[in-house]
gemmi code that builds the backbone of each chain (N, CA, C; Angstrom):
import gemmi

chains = {
    "A": [
        ("ARG", (0.845, -1.196, 0.000), (0.000, 0.000, 0.000), (0.877, 1.241, 0.000)),
        ("LYS", (0.576, 2.176, -0.867), (1.361, 3.395, -0.920), (1.122, 4.199, 0.337)),
        ("GLU", (2.127, 4.991, 0.717), (2.019, 5.756, 1.957), (0.885, 6.766, 1.916)),
        ("VAL", (0.761, 7.465, 0.808), (-0.293, 8.457, 0.641), (-0.902, 8.248, -0.747)),
        ("GLU", (-2.190, 8.015, -0.771), (-2.860, 7.749, -2.052), (-3.957, 8.765, -2.324)),
        ("GLN", (-3.989, 9.206, -3.560), (-5.017, 10.141, -4.002), (-5.530, 9.702, -5.361)),
        ("ASP", (-6.769, 10.065, -5.649), (-7.317, 9.894, -6.987), (-6.671, 10.957, -7.869)),
        ("PRO", (-6.000, 10.572, -8.938), (-5.289, 11.577, -9.755), (-6.202, 12.512, -10.530)),
        ("GLY", (-7.487, 12.115, -10.680), (-8.402, 12.934, -11.459), (-8.155, 12.728, -12.950)),
        ("PRO", (-8.416, 13.713, -13.805), (-8.776, 15.077, -13.419), (-10.248, 15.205, -13.032)),
        ("PHE", (-10.497, 16.157, -12.162), (-11.849, 16.555, -11.820), (-12.139, 17.810, -12.646)),
        ("ASN", (-13.120, 17.707, -13.509), (-13.529, 18.859, -14.318), (-14.885, 19.331, -13.806)),
        ("VAL", (-14.915, 20.520, -13.233), (-16.151, 21.006, -12.622), (-16.463, 22.399, -13.132)),
        ("PRO", (-17.739, 22.766, -13.180), (-18.097, 24.131, -13.607), (-17.869, 25.116, -12.471)),
        ("GLU", (-17.691, 26.345, -12.849), (-17.575, 27.414, -11.857), (-18.762, 27.371, -10.911)),
        ("GLY", (-18.491, 27.605, -9.632), (-19.569, 27.629, -8.666), (-19.880, 26.286, -8.043)),
        ("ALA", (-19.330, 25.233, -8.605), (-19.616, 23.890, -8.081), (-18.842, 23.637, -6.787)),
        ("THR", (-19.303, 22.643, -6.067), (-18.587, 22.148, -4.891), (-17.886, 20.851, -5.268)),
        ("VAL", (-16.629, 20.744, -4.885), (-15.863, 19.541, -5.242), (-15.117, 19.057, -3.998)),
        ("ALA", (-14.986, 17.753, -3.888), (-14.309, 17.174, -2.737), (-13.249, 16.178, -3.184)),
        ("PHE", (-12.108, 16.226, -2.512), (-11.032, 15.273, -2.759), (-10.776, 14.483, -1.490)),
        ("ASN", (-10.460, 13.217, -1.666), (-10.071, 12.395, -0.526), (-8.661, 11.883, -0.707)),
        ("CYS", (-8.087, 11.497, 0.399), (-6.724, 11.004, 0.405), (-6.636, 9.988, 1.534)),
        ("THR", (-5.938, 8.890, 1.322), (-5.729, 7.916, 2.398), (-4.247, 7.789, 2.688)),
        ("TYR", (-3.927, 7.498, 3.930), (-2.536, 7.333, 4.321), (-2.372, 6.016, 5.061)),
        ("SER", (-1.180, 5.461, 5.005), (-0.987, 4.099, 5.509), (-0.459, 4.034, 6.939)),
        ("ASN", (0.248, 5.078, 7.380), (0.876, 5.022, 8.697), (-0.061, 5.598, 9.761)),
        ("SER", (-0.589, 4.737, 10.592), (-1.565, 5.178, 11.595), (-0.950, 6.089, 12.658)),
        ("ALA", (0.387, 6.115, 12.741), (1.050, 6.969, 13.736), (1.286, 8.381, 13.225)),
        ("SER", (0.882, 8.665, 12.010), (1.104, 9.992, 11.427), (0.456, 11.067, 12.293)),
        ("GLN", (1.167, 12.190, 12.396), (0.714, 13.236, 13.307), (0.262, 14.519, 12.607)),
        ("SER", (0.847, 14.817, 11.475), (0.580, 16.103, 10.837), (0.115, 15.879, 9.412)),
        ("PHE", (-0.834, 16.736, 9.008), (-1.453, 16.565, 7.702), (-1.655, 17.932, 7.060)),
        ("PHE", (-1.468, 17.965, 5.756), (-1.570, 19.230, 5.040), (-2.186, 19.007, 3.670)),
        ("TRP", (-2.710, 20.079, 3.113), (-3.000, 20.128, 1.687), (-2.113, 21.206, 1.076)),
        ("TYR", (-1.417, 20.830, 0.016), (-0.627, 21.770, -0.760), (-1.287, 21.916, -2.123)),
        ("ARG", (-1.030, 23.041, -2.731), (-1.537, 23.301, -4.068), (-0.340, 23.516, -4.975)),
        ("GLN", (-0.415, 22.948, -6.175), (0.656, 23.133, -7.146), (0.062, 23.528, -8.486)),
        ("ASP", (0.381, 24.727, -8.928), (-0.035, 25.175, -10.256), (0.915, 24.593, -11.295)),
        ("CYS", (0.436, 24.566, -12.532), (1.223, 23.956, -13.607), (2.600, 24.611, -13.711)),
        ("ARG", (3.632, 23.783, -13.660), (5.015, 24.226, -13.821), (5.452, 25.198, -12.715)),
        ("LYS", (4.817, 25.064, -11.560), (5.198, 25.892, -10.416), (5.542, 24.999, -9.225)),
        ("GLU", (5.981, 25.633, -8.147), (6.315, 24.877, -6.961), (5.078, 24.620, -6.102)),
        ("PRO", (5.102, 23.573, -5.269), (3.996, 23.354, -4.337), (3.952, 24.468, -3.295)),
        ("LYS", (2.738, 24.842, -2.937), (2.558, 25.850, -1.894), (1.535, 25.359, -0.890)),
        ("LEU", (1.781, 25.653, 0.377), (0.857, 25.221, 1.414), (-0.504, 25.881, 1.221)),
        ("LEU", (-1.535, 25.062, 1.164), (-2.907, 25.576, 1.105), (-3.462, 25.692, 2.521)),
        ("MET", (-3.402, 24.589, 3.252), (-3.872, 24.609, 4.633), (-3.403, 23.373, 5.385)),
        ("SER", (-3.238, 23.536, 6.689), (-2.993, 22.385, 7.549), (-4.336, 21.719, 7.832)),
        ("VAL", (-4.287, 20.472, 8.254), (-5.511, 19.732, 8.576), (-5.461, 19.360, 10.044)),
        ("TYR", (-6.441, 19.815, 10.796), (-6.468, 19.545, 12.232), (-7.511, 18.480, 12.555)),
        ("SER", (-7.314, 17.862, 13.688), (-8.156, 16.720, 14.054), (-9.632, 17.069, 14.093)),
        ("SER", (-9.927, 18.299, 14.498), (-11.324, 18.698, 14.635), (-11.903, 19.218, 13.334)),
        ("GLY", (-11.093, 19.224, 12.287), (-11.534, 19.815, 11.027), (-11.333, 21.315, 11.062)),
        ("ASN", (-11.066, 21.901, 9.935), (-10.863, 23.338, 9.899), (-11.263, 23.903, 8.554)),
        ("GLU", (-11.557, 25.185, 8.597), (-12.104, 25.868, 7.426), (-11.291, 27.127, 7.168)),
        ("ASP", (-11.099, 27.417, 5.893), (-10.423, 28.650, 5.513), (-11.152, 29.188, 4.287)),
        ("GLY", (-12.090, 30.082, 4.534), (-12.881, 30.611, 3.437), (-13.702, 29.522, 2.776)),
        ("ARG", (-13.465, 29.327, 1.481), (-14.244, 28.328, 0.729), (-13.691, 26.908, 0.896)),
        ("PHE", (-12.609, 26.778, 1.618), (-11.927, 25.491, 1.756), (-12.161, 24.889, 3.146)),
        ("THR", (-12.528, 23.610, 3.160), (-12.715, 22.889, 4.418), (-11.916, 21.602, 4.372)),
        ("ALA", (-11.117, 21.384, 5.404), (-10.323, 20.162, 5.483), (-10.791, 19.345, 6.673)),
        ("GLN", (-10.817, 18.025, 6.487), (-11.210, 17.151, 7.578), (-10.278, 15.950, 7.651)),
        ("LEU", (-10.156, 15.441, 8.869), (-9.287, 14.296, 9.130), (-10.105, 13.216, 9.814)),
        ("ASN", (-9.988, 11.994, 9.332), (-10.623, 10.847, 9.966), (-9.520, 9.855, 10.317)),
        ("ARG", (-9.088, 9.906, 11.567), (-7.956, 9.063, 11.984), (-8.333, 7.571, 11.977)),
        ("ALA", (-9.559, 7.273, 12.328), (-9.974, 5.861, 12.402), (-9.872, 5.204, 11.037)),
        ("SER", (-10.269, 5.948, 10.005), (-10.245, 5.399, 8.651), (-8.996, 5.815, 7.886)),
        ("GLN", (-8.187, 6.653, 8.510), (-6.929, 7.112, 7.907), (-7.169, 7.793, 6.571)),
        ("TYR", (-8.077, 8.738, 6.592), (-8.222, 9.540, 5.382), (-8.424, 11.008, 5.731)),
        ("ILE", (-8.077, 11.809, 4.721), (-8.147, 13.263, 4.817), (-8.978, 13.738, 3.639)),
        ("SER", (-9.742, 14.778, 3.855), (-10.545, 15.302, 2.749), (-10.354, 16.803, 2.620)),
        ("LEU", (-10.609, 17.272, 1.416), (-10.601, 18.702, 1.132), (-11.858, 19.021, 0.343)),
        ("LEU", (-12.618, 19.989, 0.831), (-13.850, 20.408, 0.169), (-13.666, 21.841, -0.303)),
        ("ILE", (-13.969, 22.069, -1.551), (-13.905, 23.420, -2.112), (-15.309, 23.816, -2.532)),
        ("ARG", (-15.802, 24.881, -1.927), (-17.137, 25.380, -2.281), (-17.028, 26.541, -3.260)),
        ("ASP", (-18.070, 26.726, -4.064), (-18.124, 27.854, -4.986), (-16.825, 27.963, -5.794)),
        ("SER", (-16.510, 26.926, -6.516), (-15.240, 26.844, -7.256), (-15.029, 28.052, -8.160)),
        ("LYS", (-13.788, 28.531, -8.188), (-13.381, 29.632, -9.064), (-12.430, 29.085, -10.124)),
        ("LEU", (-12.334, 29.808, -11.230), (-11.384, 29.409, -12.270), (-9.972, 29.328, -11.704)),
        ("SER", (-9.671, 30.220, -10.780), (-8.331, 30.274, -10.193), (-8.028, 29.089, -9.270)),
        ("ASP", (-9.029, 28.279, -8.979), (-8.797, 27.087, -8.164), (-8.195, 25.953, -8.993)),
        ("SER", (-8.168, 26.100, -10.299), (-7.609, 25.057, -11.162), (-6.140, 24.849, -10.827)),
        ("ALA", (-5.814, 23.649, -10.427), (-4.458, 23.327, -9.977), (-4.430, 21.849, -9.611)),
        ("THR", (-3.281, 21.399, -9.181), (-3.163, 20.045, -8.626), (-3.070, 20.166, -7.117)),
        ("TYR", (-3.867, 19.371, -6.413), (-3.922, 19.438, -4.957), (-3.214, 18.212, -4.383)),
        ("LEU", (-2.202, 18.486, -3.583), (-1.357, 17.432, -3.028), (-1.718, 17.183, -1.566)),
        ("CYS", (-1.990, 15.943, -1.276), (-2.224, 15.528, 0.114), (-0.863, 15.205, 0.727)),
        ("VAL", (-0.606, 15.728, 1.913), (0.732, 15.621, 2.491), (0.638, 15.158, 3.936)),
        ("VAL", (1.483, 14.207, 4.284), (1.448, 13.604, 5.616), (2.845, 13.585, 6.209)),
        ("ASN", (2.946, 13.922, 7.477), (4.184, 13.683, 8.207), (4.041, 12.313, 8.856)),
        ("PRO", (4.735, 11.300, 8.332), (4.489, 9.926, 8.784), (5.139, 9.560, 10.102)),
        ("TYR", (5.907, 10.472, 10.698), (6.645, 10.120, 11.902), (6.106, 10.872, 13.105)),
        ("SER", (6.237, 10.283, 14.256), (5.729, 10.911, 15.465), (6.849, 11.390, 16.377)),
        ("GLY", (8.103, 11.126, 16.005), (9.207, 11.535, 16.851), (9.414, 13.033, 16.811)),
        ("ALA", (9.871, 13.587, 17.913), (10.138, 15.024, 17.961), (11.209, 15.380, 16.937)),
        ("GLY", (11.018, 16.470, 16.274), (11.999, 16.912, 15.297), (11.905, 16.186, 13.972)),
        ("SER", (10.865, 15.401, 13.772), (10.726, 14.679, 12.507), (9.915, 15.523, 11.553)),
        ("TYR", (10.580, 16.114, 10.586), (9.896, 17.031, 9.707), (9.825, 16.544, 8.289)),
        ("GLN", (9.989, 15.249, 8.098), (9.821, 14.726, 6.753), (8.352, 14.750, 6.387)),
        ("LEU", (8.086, 15.035, 5.153), (6.730, 14.999, 4.628), (6.657, 13.994, 3.488)),
        ("THR", (5.550, 13.281, 3.435), (5.299, 12.381, 2.316), (4.153, 12.961, 1.509)),
        ("PHE", (4.391, 13.133, 0.226), (3.420, 13.768, -0.659), (2.669, 12.712, -1.468)),
        ("GLY", (1.362, 12.902, -1.596), (0.627, 12.140, -2.588), (0.964, 12.671, -3.970)),
        ("LYS", (0.548, 11.933, -4.995), (0.855, 12.365, -6.363), (-0.039, 13.494, -6.824)),
        ("GLY", (-1.093, 13.764, -6.077), (-1.925, 14.905, -6.396), (-3.190, 14.569, -7.157)),
        ("THR", (-4.170, 15.437, -6.980), (-5.435, 15.359, -7.711), (-5.559, 16.621, -8.538)),
        ("LYS", (-5.741, 16.449, -9.825), (-5.827, 17.603, -10.717), (-7.262, 18.103, -10.801)),
        ("LEU", (-7.423, 19.400, -10.593), (-8.742, 20.040, -10.681), (-8.728, 21.061, -11.811)),
        ("SER", (-9.724, 20.968, -12.667), (-9.936, 21.992, -13.689), (-11.327, 22.568, -13.492)),
        ("VAL", (-11.391, 23.863, -13.248), (-12.677, 24.549, -13.116), (-12.989, 25.201, -14.451)),
        ("ILE", (-14.164, 24.873, -14.974), (-14.511, 25.270, -16.340), (-15.505, 26.422, -16.297)),
        ("PRO", (-15.322, 27.423, -17.174), (-16.246, 28.570, -17.179), (-17.655, 28.146, -17.531)),
    ],
    "B": [
        ("ASP", (10.054, 39.480, 2.094), (11.106, 38.530, 2.442), (11.412, 37.652, 1.246)),
        ("ALA", (12.695, 37.362, 1.049), (13.069, 36.478, -0.043), (12.677, 35.066, 0.317)),
        ("GLY", (12.189, 34.344, -0.681), (11.838, 32.953, -0.457), (13.047, 32.081, -0.683)),
        ("VAL", (12.801, 30.802, -0.880), (13.866, 29.859, -1.199), (14.329, 30.130, -2.630)),
        ("ILE", (15.607, 30.252, -2.809), (16.153, 30.587, -4.123), (16.939, 29.409, -4.670)),
        ("GLN", (16.559, 28.974, -5.863), (17.260, 27.872, -6.511), (17.881, 28.339, -7.823)),
        ("SER", (18.990, 27.715, -8.152), (19.599, 27.978, -9.458), (20.295, 26.718, -9.946)),
        ("PRO", (20.381, 26.519, -11.256), (19.702, 27.319, -12.279), (18.221, 26.978, -12.346)),
        ("ARG", (17.444, 27.720, -13.097), (16.028, 27.399, -13.276), (15.867, 26.251, -14.261)),
        ("HIS", (16.733, 26.235, -15.244), (16.701, 25.176, -16.247), (18.128, 24.701, -16.506)),
        ("GLU", (18.262, 23.407, -16.746), (19.578, 22.860, -17.070), (19.376, 21.750, -18.086)),
        ("VAL", (20.055, 21.882, -19.192), (20.041, 20.833, -20.210), (21.494, 20.426, -20.442)),
        ("THR", (21.770, 19.161, -20.307), (23.142, 18.704, -20.466), (23.153, 17.284, -21.008)),
        ("GLU", (24.294, 16.862, -21.443), (24.419, 15.519, -22.006), (24.743, 14.513, -20.911)),
        ("MET", (24.307, 13.293, -21.145), (24.559, 12.261, -20.146), (26.063, 12.123, -19.916)),
        ("GLY", (26.384, 11.819, -18.678), (27.776, 11.677, -18.306), (28.369, 12.933, -17.691)),
        ("GLN", (27.716, 14.061, -17.922), (28.215, 15.316, -17.378), (27.835, 15.443, -15.902)),
        ("GLU", (28.615, 16.254, -15.207), (28.289, 16.561, -13.812), (27.278, 17.697, -13.775)),
        ("VAL", (26.299, 17.551, -12.899), (25.273, 18.577, -12.728), (25.291, 19.030, -11.274)),
        ("THR", (25.272, 20.335, -11.063), (25.218, 20.882, -9.708), (24.031, 21.824, -9.587)),
        ("LEU", (23.158, 21.512, -8.655), (21.991, 22.348, -8.380), (22.233, 23.062, -7.061)),
        ("ARG", (21.762, 24.308, -6.989), (22.062, 25.137, -5.830), (20.797, 25.638, -5.157)),
        ("CYS", (20.910, 25.860, -3.858), (19.736, 26.305, -3.096), (20.163, 27.221, -1.969)),
        ("LYS", (19.408, 28.300, -1.818), (19.575, 29.203, -0.677), (18.261, 29.177, 0.090)),
        ("PRO", (18.257, 28.653, 1.313), (17.002, 28.589, 2.059), (16.590, 29.955, 2.589)),
        ("ILE", (15.394, 30.021, 3.119), (14.930, 31.240, 3.761), (15.778, 31.483, 5.012)),
        ("SER", (16.202, 32.724, 5.189), (17.052, 33.059, 6.320), (16.364, 32.696, 7.639)),
        ("GLY", (17.108, 32.004, 8.487), (16.551, 31.623, 9.782), (15.938, 30.234, 9.811)),
        ("HIS", (15.695, 29.669, 8.645), (15.154, 28.312, 8.591), (16.276, 27.310, 8.865)),
        ("ASP", (15.962, 26.313, 9.713), (16.999, 25.374, 10.102), (16.847, 23.994, 9.474)),
        ("TYR", (15.804, 23.831, 8.661), (15.638, 22.579, 7.922), (15.693, 22.880, 6.427)),
        ("LEU", (16.394, 22.010, 5.703), (16.452, 22.141, 4.250), (16.218, 20.772, 3.627)),
        ("PHE", (15.387, 20.756, 2.595), (14.970, 19.506, 1.966), (15.245, 19.581, 0.470)),
        ("TRP", (15.674, 18.472, -0.100), (15.785, 18.324, -1.556), (14.769, 17.272, -2.009)),
        ("TYR", (13.970, 17.647, -3.024), (12.971, 16.760, -3.596), (13.206, 16.621, -5.089)),
        ("ARG", (12.680, 15.534, -5.624), (12.650, 15.333, -7.076), (11.207, 15.029, -7.460)),
        ("GLN", (10.746, 15.651, -8.556), (9.372, 15.417, -8.996), (9.338, 14.941, -10.433)),
        ("THR", (8.667, 13.838, -10.670), (8.425, 13.321, -12.012), (6.950, 12.958, -12.121)),
        ("MET", (6.491, 12.828, -13.344), (5.085, 12.452, -13.560), (4.813, 11.073, -12.975)),
        ("MET", (5.749, 10.174, -13.166), (5.529, 8.782, -12.754), (5.547, 8.608, -11.239)),
        ("ARG", (6.463, 9.277, -10.574), (6.691, 8.995, -9.153), (6.228, 10.122, -8.230)),
        ("GLY", (5.822, 11.247, -8.814), (5.386, 12.357, -7.978), (6.573, 13.036, -7.303)),
        ("LEU", (6.320, 13.602, -6.143), (7.336, 14.354, -5.400), (7.996, 13.413, -4.388)),
        ("GLU", (9.290, 13.235, -4.522), (10.019, 12.307, -3.653), (11.078, 13.069, -2.869)),
        ("LEU", (11.156, 12.795, -1.588), (12.202, 13.391, -0.762), (13.516, 12.656, -1.010)),
        ("LEU", (14.544, 13.425, -1.313), (15.861, 12.832, -1.544), (16.692, 12.835, -0.268)),
        ("ILE", (16.775, 13.999, 0.377), (17.619, 14.159, 1.559), (17.141, 15.394, 2.306)),
        ("TYR", (17.357, 15.411, 3.632), (17.118, 16.659, 4.330), (18.171, 16.912, 5.401)),
        ("PHE", (18.367, 18.175, 5.679), (19.365, 18.654, 6.620), (18.677, 19.384, 7.780)),
        ("ASN", (19.285, 19.294, 8.937), (18.903, 20.106, 10.082), (20.157, 20.779, 10.599)),
        ("ASN", (20.122, 22.101, 10.658), (21.310, 22.851, 11.096), (22.570, 22.398, 10.348)),
        ("ASN", (22.413, 22.269, 9.029), (23.496, 21.958, 8.102), (23.955, 20.497, 8.154)),
        ("VAL", (23.361, 19.695, 8.994), (23.768, 18.296, 9.133), (22.768, 17.399, 8.392)),
        ("PRO", (23.254, 16.503, 7.536), (22.319, 15.598, 6.857), (21.674, 14.646, 7.860)),
        ("ILE", (20.346, 14.580, 7.846), (19.622, 13.760, 8.806), (19.191, 12.432, 8.189)),
        ("ASP", (18.688, 12.495, 6.983), (18.193, 11.291, 6.330), (18.429, 11.411, 4.835)),
        ("ASP", (19.268, 10.537, 4.320), (19.542, 10.549, 2.871), (19.045, 9.264, 2.226)),
        ("SER", (18.107, 8.603, 2.864), (17.639, 7.312, 2.353), (16.912, 7.436, 1.016)),
        ("GLY", (16.497, 8.642, 0.675), (15.828, 8.837, -0.601), (16.760, 9.101, -1.766)),
        ("MET", (18.023, 9.261, -1.492), (18.993, 9.501, -2.571), (19.078, 8.230, -3.405)),
        ("PRO", (18.827, 8.334, -4.715), (18.682, 7.137, -5.544), (19.914, 6.242, -5.583)),
        ("GLU", (21.076, 6.823, -5.666), (22.282, 6.003, -5.766), (23.497, 6.881, -5.550)),
        ("ASP", (24.658, 6.245, -5.597), (25.885, 6.966, -5.260), (26.200, 8.107, -6.218)),
        ("ARG", (25.545, 8.141, -7.335), (25.810, 9.246, -8.262), (25.297, 10.569, -7.709)),
        ("PHE", (24.416, 10.490, -6.719), (23.831, 11.694, -6.127), (24.532, 12.008, -4.808)),
        ("SER", (24.833, 13.286, -4.620), (25.394, 13.715, -3.348), (24.875, 15.110, -3.036)),
        ("ALA", (24.765, 15.414, -1.754), (24.288, 16.723, -1.328), (25.138, 17.216, -0.180)),
        ("LYS", (25.339, 18.538, -0.179), (26.119, 19.157, 0.889), (25.423, 20.416, 1.360)),
        ("MET", (25.731, 20.786, 2.589), (25.248, 22.059, 3.118), (26.380, 22.653, 3.942)),
        ("PRO", (27.274, 23.373, 3.301), (28.457, 23.884, 3.994), (28.150, 24.969, 5.023)),
        ("ASN", (27.014, 25.655, 4.841), (26.615, 26.661, 5.834), (25.097, 26.821, 5.809)),
        ("ALA", (24.603, 27.662, 6.685), (23.151, 27.770, 6.862), (22.434, 28.405, 5.679)),
        ("SER", (23.186, 28.991, 4.764), (22.533, 29.716, 3.679), (22.798, 29.123, 2.307)),
        ("PHE", (23.322, 27.897, 2.264), (23.658, 27.362, 0.947), (23.714, 25.834, 0.974)),
        ("SER", (23.127, 25.249, -0.069), (23.211, 23.797, -0.218), (23.350, 23.464, -1.696)),
        ("THR", (23.987, 22.345, -1.962), (24.114, 21.869, -3.343), (23.661, 20.415, -3.435)),
        ("LEU", (23.118, 20.088, -4.591), (22.812, 18.703, -4.947), (23.569, 18.415, -6.225)),
        ("LYS", (24.398, 17.383, -6.181), (25.251, 17.090, -7.317), (24.928, 15.713, -7.881)),
        ("ILE", (24.948, 15.622, -9.191), (24.755, 14.340, -9.867), (25.967, 14.125, -10.776)),
        ("GLN", (26.675, 13.030, -10.536), (27.877, 12.747, -11.304), (28.108, 11.244, -11.371)),
        ("PRO", (28.079, 10.625, -12.549), (27.685, 11.204, -13.830), (26.174, 11.204, -14.004)),
        ("SER", (25.676, 12.146, -14.765), (24.225, 12.234, -14.967), (23.770, 11.227, -16.022)),
        ("GLU", (22.491, 10.822, -15.892), (21.883, 9.881, -16.829), (20.516, 10.420, -17.258)),
        ("PRO", (20.030, 10.007, -18.436), (18.719, 10.507, -18.890), (17.597, 10.293, -17.873)),
        ("ARG", (17.627, 9.216, -17.115), (16.573, 8.956, -16.136), (16.592, 9.917, -14.937)),
        ("ASP", (17.616, 10.736, -14.862), (17.673, 11.757, -13.812), (16.846, 12.991, -14.192)),
        ("SER", (16.371, 13.033, -15.425), (15.578, 14.182, -15.866), (14.328, 14.311, -15.012)),
        ("ALA", (14.140, 15.491, -14.442), (13.043, 15.730, -13.496), (13.083, 17.199, -13.103)),
        ("VAL", (12.132, 17.586, -12.261), (12.199, 18.891, -11.610), (12.703, 18.657, -10.191)),
        ("TYR", (13.742, 19.370, -9.820), (14.326, 19.231, -8.485), (13.964, 20.471, -7.669)),
        ("PHE", (13.316, 20.220, -6.533), (12.907, 21.309, -5.656), (13.729, 21.295, -4.382)),
        ("CYS", (14.000, 22.467, -3.910), (14.575, 22.664, -2.585), (13.491, 23.327, -1.737)),
        ("ALA", (13.412, 22.946, -0.483), (12.436, 23.551, 0.419), (13.094, 23.786, 1.773)),
        ("SER", (12.568, 24.735, 2.522), (13.096, 24.958, 3.866), (11.942, 25.167, 4.839)),
        ("SER", (12.221, 24.908, 6.106), (11.229, 25.146, 7.149), (11.950, 25.467, 8.443)),
        ("ILE", (11.179, 25.893, 9.423), (11.758, 26.328, 10.687), (11.149, 25.526, 11.812)),
        ("ASP", (11.974, 25.197, 12.776), (11.522, 24.441, 13.939), (11.062, 25.425, 15.007)),
        ("THR", (9.743, 25.474, 15.235), (9.244, 26.363, 16.287), (8.834, 25.568, 17.516)),
        ("GLY", (9.154, 24.269, 17.493), (8.849, 23.444, 18.650), (7.536, 22.719, 18.541)),
        ("THR", (6.717, 23.083, 17.569), (5.449, 22.373, 17.376), (5.733, 21.112, 16.582)),
        ("LEU", (5.431, 20.003, 17.148), (5.830, 18.729, 16.590), (5.372, 18.558, 15.159)),
        ("GLY", (6.326, 18.584, 14.245), (6.088, 18.223, 12.865), (5.063, 19.054, 12.123)),
        ("ASN", (4.641, 20.176, 12.678), (3.501, 20.850, 12.086), (3.893, 22.157, 11.412)),
        ("GLN", (5.072, 22.172, 10.846), (5.532, 23.376, 10.183), (5.529, 23.184, 8.680)),
        ("PRO", (4.977, 24.140, 7.935), (4.949, 23.997, 6.482), (6.343, 24.158, 5.904)),
        ("GLN", (6.523, 23.574, 4.751), (7.767, 23.741, 4.031), (7.547, 24.740, 2.904)),
        ("HIS", (8.533, 25.588, 2.709), (8.463, 26.611, 1.668), (9.388, 26.177, 0.542)),
        ("PHE", (8.836, 26.097, -0.639), (9.577, 25.570, -1.787), (10.158, 26.677, -2.657)),
        ("GLY", (11.300, 26.368, -3.246), (11.840, 27.212, -4.302), (11.127, 26.939, -5.618)),
        ("ASP", (11.504, 27.694, -6.641), (10.862, 27.564, -7.951), (11.232, 26.267, -8.665)),
        ("GLY", (12.277, 25.601, -8.198), (12.681, 24.340, -8.808), (13.686, 24.522, -9.934)),
        ("THR", (14.393, 23.441, -10.210), (15.300, 23.381, -11.364), (14.787, 22.292, -12.291)),
        ("ARG", (14.503, 22.673, -13.540), (14.072, 21.685, -14.536), (15.309, 21.123, -15.207)),
        ("LEU", (15.574, 19.868, -14.949), (16.787, 19.225, -15.435), (16.460, 18.255, -16.554)),
        ("SER", (17.130, 18.416, -17.666), (16.977, 17.491, -18.799), (18.344, 16.933, -19.138)),
        ("ILE", (18.449, 15.627, -19.101), (19.700, 14.951, -19.457), (19.485, 14.251, -20.803)),
        ("LEU", (20.247, 14.639, -21.783), (20.055, 14.117, -23.138), (20.878, 12.848, -23.379)),
    ],
}
model = gemmi.Model(1)
for chain_id, residues in chains.items():
    chain = gemmi.Chain(chain_id)
    for i, (resn, *xyz) in enumerate(residues, 1):
        res = gemmi.Residue()
        res.name, res.seqid = resn, gemmi.SeqId(i, " ")
        for name, pos in zip(("N", "CA", "C"), xyz):
            atom = gemmi.Atom()
            atom.name, atom.element = name, gemmi.Element(name[0])
            atom.pos, atom.b_iso = gemmi.Position(*pos), 0.0
            res.add_atom(atom)
        chain.add_residue(res)
    model.add_chain(chain)
structure = gemmi.Structure()
structure.add_model(model)
structure.setup_entities()
């Protein structure tokens, strides 16, 4: 089983739609979770951290289900500018000072006018 | 504030040549990471440093790859000799330890697009 798995997509959605991505991770001891966004031919950038209680940042909502070992990202009212690849990211280690991140291959989103 | 700076942005060279990629992390950041990204394998961690010391190089593909961090503001990733399968985008990233366990984002440079002919 891969450490972090995502549906590669592409997800093609109209403007204004709500879209959700899921991601599963294999290491149950993982402590930190993130969603990164990567535009075409650009570097990955942090979109948001994912907290155990779930968290929201504007149109974006992230949730964590530790029992099932999956993370989700919900985007409401999609904008054209949301078109990008969304990377699910996990810190698989629980030791202090462990800052390695494992990246999923990403889910590609295209928002269509 | 200046972000992570990588050079060169693009590199095209023939197989067998030595390739050196450079990275300047964000000032004050004590972690530096080298990644490689390809369509097939996604983003893979090659090696990371803490306070200029290599912590984990288990992702380095083989002995042809080496990385150094002689000081807090500079790191290199070297491939010698290069092979066509090394063609990829190589990213450098840095982060800072604020004491919160593992919960610090990494800031990426623009990457180096490497093509080995």
